[in-house]
DORO-907499 format. One line per 3 residues: number of its first residue (from 1); their letters; for each residue x, y, z of N, C-alpha, C. Coordinates in pm, whole numbers, padded with zeros to 5 digits, always signed. Each point is the difference from the previous one (the first is absolute). Layout:
% DORO-907499
NUM	a	X Y Z X Y Z X Y Z  ... $
This chain:
% DORO-907499
1	meq	+06254 -01954 -04500 -00139 +00038 +00005 -00090 -00110 -00054  +00051 -00068 -00102 -00081 -00104 -00062 -00035 -00111 +00099  +00092 -00032 +00092 -00027 -00103 +00100 -00115 +00043 +00092 $
4	lfw	-00006 +00128 +00037 -00108 +00051 +00084 -00134 -00013 -00072  -00002 +00038 -00128 -00123 -00009 -00076 -00046 -00146 -00013  +00094 -00090 -00030 -00034 -00142 -00010 -00050 -00054 +00134 $
7	acl	+00063 +00040 +00109 -00041 -00047 +00133 -00142 +00048 +00032  -00030 +00125 -00030 -00135 +00052 +00024 -00104 -00072 -00084  +00030 -00018 -00127 -00093 -00069 -00089 -00021 -00145 +00041 $
10	agg	+00110 -00070 +00027 -00011 -00141 +00039 -00067 -00015 +00137  +00034 +00089 +00093 -00061 -00007 +00133 -00150 +00022 -00006  -00044 +00097 -00079 -00143 +00026 -00014 -00073 -00115 -00068 $
13	alf	+00062 -00055 -00105 -00061 -00113 -00069 -00007 -00122 +00091  +00104 -00024 +00078 +00002 -00113 +00094 -00106 +00020 +00108  -00011 +00123 +00051 -00102 +00029 +00100 -00140 -00028 -00055 $
16	alv	-00025 +00044 -00123 -00130 -00023 -00062 -00028 -00149 -00017  +00100 -00075 -00043 -00016 -00144 -00019 -00027 -00071 +00133  +00078 +00033 +00100 -00018 -00062 +00132 -00136 +00038 +00059 $
19	tvi	-00041 +00125 -00019 -00128 +00044 +00053 -00115 -00074 -00066  +00007 -00016 -00130 -00107 -00069 -00072 -00007 -00147 +00041  +00114 -00066 +00010 +00002 -00143 +00028 -00019 -00031 +00148 $
22	fgd	+00072 +00071 +00088 +00001 -00035 +00142 -00059 +00108 +00090  -00067 +00100 -00056 -00048 +00114 +00077 -00086 -00036 +00119  -00101 -00084 -00021 -00089 -00037 +00109 +00071 -00081 +00107 $
25	lis	+00087 -00091 -00043 +00073 -00082 +00098 +00090 +00086 +00088  +00073 +00091 -00063 +00091 +00087 +00076 -00081 +00092 +00091  -00108 +00055 -00051 -00083 +00090 +00079 -00056 -00068 +00124 $
28	nai	-00047 -00122 -00015 -00053 -00074 +00115 +00110 -00041 +00096  +00118 -00030 -00051 +00110 -00045 +00086 +00054 +00112 +00087  +00006 +00122 -00053 +00058 +00109 +00078 -00106 +00102 +00041 $
31	dgv	-00123 -00044 +00013 -00111 +00088 +00033 +00029 +00082 +00126  +00011 +00131 -00016 +00020 +00090 +00113 +00143 +00015 +00047  +00093 -00081 -00049 +00138 +00005 +00048 +00067 +00132 -00036 $
34	ldf	-00032 +00054 -00117 +00065 +00121 -00047 -00084 +00126 +00020  -00101 -00007 +00086 -00086 +00116 +00022 +00075 +00119 +00056  +00108 -00025 +00073 +00076 +00111 +00057 +00066 +00086 -00107 $
37	lsv	+00010 -00050 -00123 +00061 +00076 -00108 -00094 +00102 -00064  -00128 -00010 +00030 -00094 +00091 -00065 +00019 +00141 +00053  -00003 +00093 -00094 +00019 +00141 +00032 -00130 +00071 -00033 $
40	dgl	-00060 +00061 +00102 -00130 +00064 -00021 +00007 +00121 -00091  +00108 +00074 +00002 +00011 +00121 -00080 +00013 -00026 -00148  +00045 -00117 -00039 +00023 -00032 -00141 -00109 -00093 -00053 $
43	wki	-00126 +00040 +00015 -00110 -00087 -00036 -00012 -00023 -00150  +00061 +00084 -00082 -00008 -00017 -00146 +00100 -00104 -00051  +00101 -00032 +00081 +00101 -00096 -00045 -00049 -00140 +00032 $
46	rpm	-00027 -00075 -00101 -00043 -00138 +00012 +00109 -00087 -00062  +00010 -00126 +00042 +00102 -00087 -00059 -00010 -00007 -00152  -00121 -00005 -00052 -00016 -00007 -00146 +00056 +00124 -00067 $
49	vlv	-00025 +00116 +00060 +00048 +00126 -00058 +00152 +00008 +00012  +00052 -00037 +00116 +00145 +00005 +00021 +00074 -00096 -00094  -00049 -00121 -00011 +00065 -00098 -00088 -00016 +00041 -00147 $
52	swi	-00113 +00057 -00035 -00013 +00046 -00140 +00097 +00114 -00027  +00026 +00085 +00100 +00098 +00108 -00017 +00139 -00057 -00022  +00039 -00097 +00082 +00134 -00061 -00011 +00015 -00070 -00136 $
55	tsf	-00101 -00077 -00037 +00006 -00074 -00126 +00004 +00093 -00120  -00086 +00102 +00000 -00001 +00090 -00115 +00127 +00087 -00004  +00059 +00030 +00115 +00127 +00070 +00002 +00107 -00084 -00070 $
58	gga	+00005 -00128 +00034 +00098 -00089 -00063 -00023 -00016 -00149  -00127 -00020 -00038 -00030 -00018 -00142 +00026 +00125 -00081  -00044 +00115 +00051 +00023 +00126 -00071 +00149 +00031 -00009 $
61	gll	+00073 -00025 +00108 +00144 +00024 -00001 +00071 -00085 -00103  -00036 -00128 -00008 +00062 -00088 -00100 -00031 +00046 -00142  -00125 +00034 -00026 -00038 +00045 -00135 +00072 +00129 -00037 $
64	lah	+00003 +00093 +00093 +00066 +00128 -00029 +00151 -00018 -00017  +00060 -00085 +00079 +00146 -00020 -00009 +00038 -00067 -00131  -00081 -00093 -00046 +00034 -00075 -00121 -00042 +00069 -00130 $
67	yta	-00112 +00073 +00003 -00055 +00051 -00125 +00009 +00151 -00017  +00067 +00068 +00090 +00021 +00145 -00016 +00148 +00032 +00021  +00037 +00118 -00041 +00139 +00044 +00017 +00013 +00093 +00121 $
70	lgs	-00098 -00006 +00091 +00003 +00086 +00118 +00108 -00043 +00096  +00049 +00093 +00078 +00099 -00030 +00103 -00066 -00070 +00119  +00080 -00056 +00087 -00049 -00077 +00114 -00091 +00082 +00090 $
73	lwv	+00036 +00125 +00024 -00080 +00084 +00088 -00140 +00021 -00058  -00007 +00031 -00131 -00130 +00020 -00064 -00082 -00128 -00005  +00067 -00112 -00019 -00071 -00129 -00001 -00066 -00024 +00136 $
76	vvi	+00075 +00026 +00108 -00054 -00020 +00134 -00114 +00097 +00027  +00016 +00127 -00037 -00105 +00099 +00025 -00127 -00035 -00076  +00014 -00035 -00127 -00118 -00034 -00080 -00063 -00130 +00049 $
79	ala	+00082 -00098 +00039 -00052 -00126 +00053 -00076 +00024 +00131  +00052 +00089 +00086 -00069 +00035 +00124 -00136 +00065 -00030  -00001 +00090 -00096 -00125 +00067 -00038 -00099 -00099 -00060 $
82	aat	+00047 -00088 -00085 -00088 -00100 -00061 -00055 -00095 +00106  +00084 -00043 +00092 -00044 -00091 +00106 -00104 +00068 +00089  +00023 +00125 +00032 -00095 +00074 +00083 -00134 +00014 -00073 $
85	gls	+00005 +00036 -00126 -00122 +00014 -00078 -00078 -00131 -00011  +00071 -00109 -00028 -00068 -00130 -00010 -00056 -00045 +00134  +00070 +00029 +00108 -00049 -00038 +00132 -00126 +00078 +00038 $
88	ilv	-00001 +00128 -00035 -00120 +00079 +00025 -00116 -00055 -00082  +00028 -00038 -00124 -00103 -00059 -00085 -00052 -00131 +00060  +00089 -00084 +00051 -00042 -00126 +00063 -00089 +00029 +00120 $
91	fva	+00039 +00099 +00081 -00080 +00033 +00117 -00138 +00053 -00039  -00002 +00094 -00093 -00126 +00064 -00038 -00091 -00095 -00078  +00058 -00078 -00090 -00081 -00084 -00088 -00033 -00137 +00058 $
94	yvr	+00078 -00048 +00098 -00024 -00135 +00050 -00019 -00007 +00151  +00095 +00051 +00077 -00004 -00019 +00146 -00119 +00072 +00062  -00016 +00127 -00028 -00110 +00075 +00060 -00137 -00055 -00039 $
97	pme	-00026 -00030 -00128 -00131 -00058 -00033 -00023 -00136 +00069  +00106 -00079 +00015 -00017 -00129 +00067 -00032 +00018 +00149  +00057 +00102 +00063 -00030 +00026 +00140 -00145 +00042 +00017 $
100	nse	-00052 +00071 -00097 -00137 +00049 +00009 -00103 -00100 -00051  +00044 -00112 -00054 -00094 -00092 -00062 -00042 -00115 +00089  +00038 +00005 +00125 -00041 -00109 +00089 -00151 -00003 +00008 $
103	nst	-00058 -00109 -00040 -00144 -00018 +00004 -00034 -00109 +00099  -00109 +00017 +00063 -00044 -00100 +00094 -00150 -00014 -00015  -00047 -00121 +00012 -00144 -00023 -00002 -00055 +00000 +00142 $
106	afs	+00087 +00025 +00096 -00043 +00003 +00140 -00084 +00124 +00027  -00097 -00016 +00088 -00083 +00112 +00041 -00047 -00028 +00142  -00040 +00104 +00065 -00060 -00013 +00133 -00150 -00003 -00018 $
109	ire	-00066 -00083 +00076 -00146 -00008 -00012 -00064 +00134 +00034  +00067 +00080 +00080 -00051 +00133 +00037 -00004 +00094 -00121  +00081 -00027 -00102 +00003 +00083 -00121 -00122 -00023 -00090 $
112	lsg	-00079 -00103 +00028 -00111 -00035 -00088 -00123 +00086 +00021  -00006 +00073 +00110 -00114 +00086 +00029 -00017 +00103 -00112  -00123 +00008 -00053 -00030 +00094 -00108 +00008 -00060 -00139 $
115	lig	+00053 -00121 -00013 +00010 -00062 -00132 -00134 -00058 -00045  -00016 -00008 -00130 -00122 -00057 -00058 +00032 -00141 -00046  -00092 -00091 +00028 +00020 -00139 -00037 -00128 -00065 -00047 $
118	evl	+00008 -00131 -00016 -00114 -00078 -00047 -00021 -00117 +00095  -00126 -00028 +00031 -00032 -00112 +00088 +00018 -00130 -00077  +00081 -00090 +00055 +00018 -00132 -00062 -00091 -00104 +00066 $
121	vpi	+00002 -00002 +00132 -00086 -00092 +00077 -00103 +00088 +00069  -00129 -00026 -00021 -00105 +00087 +00057 +00021 +00025 +00150  -00034 +00121 +00041 +00019 +00041 +00139 -00138 +00012 +00065 $
124	ppr	-00030 -00085 +00099 -00128 +00009 +00071 +00000 +00119 +00096  -00118 +00039 +00050 -00007 +00116 +00090 +00086 -00014 +00126  +00010 -00118 +00056 +00077 -00020 +00123 +00106 -00108 -00016 $
127	gyg	+00059 -00008 -00117 +00102 -00103 -00023 +00113 +00054 -00085  +00073 -00092 -00056 +00119 +00037 -00077 -00008 -00053 -00141  +00063 +00071 -00089 +00012 -00042 -00138 +00141 +00036 -00048 $
130	evl	+00012 +00018 -00130 +00133 +00030 -00054 -00012 +00104 -00109  +00098 +00092 -00003 +00003 +00103 -00104 +00133 -00006 -00073  -00001 +00047 -00124 +00120 +00009 -00084 +00032 +00147 -00017 $
133	lkv	+00125 +00037 +00033 +00043 +00139 -00009 +00124 +00009 -00087  +00012 +00112 -00071 +00122 +00027 -00077 +00094 +00078 +00090  +00120 -00055 +00023 +00101 +00065 +00083 +00127 +00011 -00081 $
136	gag	+00039 +00122 -00034 +00119 +00019 -00082 -00020 -00063 -00136  +00093 -00086 -00038 -00008 -00067 -00130 -00069 -00135 +00010  -00040 -00040 +00121 -00060 -00131 +00018 -00140 +00009 +00058 $
139	rtn	-00051 -00116 +00033 -00133 -00011 +00061 +00012 -00086 +00124  -00089 +00024 +00096 +00001 -00077 +00123 -00142 -00035 +00041  -00018 -00118 +00053 -00127 -00044 +00056 +00009 +00019 +00151 $
142	qia	-00105 +00058 +00059 +00002 +00024 +00145 -00135 -00038 +00060  +00003 -00039 +00127 -00121 -00028 +00075 -00071 +00133 +00024  -00133 -00001 -00017 -00076 +00125 +00014 -00131 -00026 +00071 $
145	asf	-00048 +00105 +00065 -00131 +00000 +00065 -00074 +00126 -00044  -00131 -00003 +00014 -00081 +00114 -00041 +00007 +00109 +00107  +00032 +00121 -00039 +00008 +00113 +00092 -00140 +00045 +00042 $
148	dgn	-00096 -00003 -00094 -00135 +00048 +00023 -00095 -00108 +00049  +00046 -00125 +00002 -00090 -00110 +00039 -00089 -00043 -00115  +00036 +00032 -00123 -00077 -00040 -00119 +00062 -00124 -00062 $
151	tla	-00082 -00075 -00072 +00050 -00113 -00077 +00065 +00054 -00127  +00119 -00048 -00029 +00070 +00042 -00121 +00022 -00123 -00088  -00055 +00004 -00120 +00005 -00114 -00091 +00133 -00004 -00075 $
154	age	+00033 -00118 -00049 +00122 -00017 -00080 -00009 +00089 -00124  +00109 +00064 -00034 +00006 +00086 -00117 -00029 +00146 +00029  -00052 +00031 +00119 -00028 +00141 +00032 +00130 +00074 +00027 $
157	rvv	-00001 +00129 -00039 +00116 +00085 +00029 -00018 +00060 +00138  +00107 -00004 +00076 -00003 +00049 +00138 +00119 +00091 +00025  -00009 +00077 +00108 +00110 +00084 +00043 +00036 -00042 +00142 $
160	vve	+00129 -00003 +00029 +00046 -00037 +00134 -00015 +00124 +00089  -00086 -00012 +00101 -00028 +00111 +00089 +00095 -00001 +00119  +00029 -00119 +00052 +00080 -00010 +00122 +00074 -00133 +00001 $
163	vrd	+00113 -00002 +00067 +00076 -00124 +00020 +00011 -00021 +00150  -00051 -00115 +00046 +00002 -00030 +00143 +00026 -00149 +00019  +00092 -00034 +00086 +00031 -00140 +00032 +00027 -00083 -00126 $
166	dtl	+00076 +00053 -00091 +00037 -00066 -00125 -00120 -00036 -00088  -00108 +00073 +00018 -00119 -00018 -00082 -00034 +00133 -00064  -00035 -00005 -00128 -00043 +00121 -00070 -00150 +00015 +00017 $
169	fvs	-00043 +00116 +00044 -00141 +00030 +00009 -00035 +00085 -00121  -00089 -00056 -00083 -00029 +00061 -00130 -00145 +00043 -00007  -00023 +00093 -00091 -00135 +00049 -00025 -00021 +00004 -00150 $
172	rld	-00128 -00019 -00041 -00034 +00002 -00142 +00038 +00135 -00059  +00059 -00004 -00117 +00038 +00123 -00071 -00122 +00046 -00078  -00050 +00120 +00034 -00118 +00053 -00068 +00028 +00022 -00148 $
175	dal	-00104 -00024 -00082 +00016 +00018 -00145 +00032 +00145 -00033  -00050 +00096 +00079 +00028 +00140 -00027 +00149 +00029 +00020  +00061 -00063 +00100 +00142 +00019 +00024 +00083 -00079 -00100 $
178	nge	-00058 -00109 -00048 +00070 -00090 -00090 +00014 +00060 -00140  -00079 +00102 -00031 +00010 +00064 -00132 -00084 -00069 -00104  -00092 -00083 +00042 -00084 -00072 -00097 -00133 +00069 -00016 $
């Protein structure tokens, strides 16, 4: 039994080491080659979770075999339970939050309609200027034209009324709406 525990522990540690050092190289080299192995029904099983289960099974088995007087069957049962518990913890505490944490600063210009911004470059009645808008955690400068045909001075607060031909059509934000 001890050889199985050592093999699991060493295999998991080796996998972690190889993944950290050569992970990107291996991933790019075999990109898509192993896609046929993916199983849609087992979406909770990730390589990180599986390898953490194998590694913790080996480690728990070794510790229990050396430091307790339990029989082999109990060592295996408790090691299986410990590995399962640690794997669930890895999934809940690390894998799932990382899947949900993908952030992107990308946006569609169509999403800007209705946002409030500030005029950076004055907008003439029949020309173009530039506005600064807050999008997500960042800011973006966009080409803008006056929706009402009014001159909009630099520093004025505006609202995006319409997006057409990659141009934002903006209108002055009334002070009553602005809360001032």
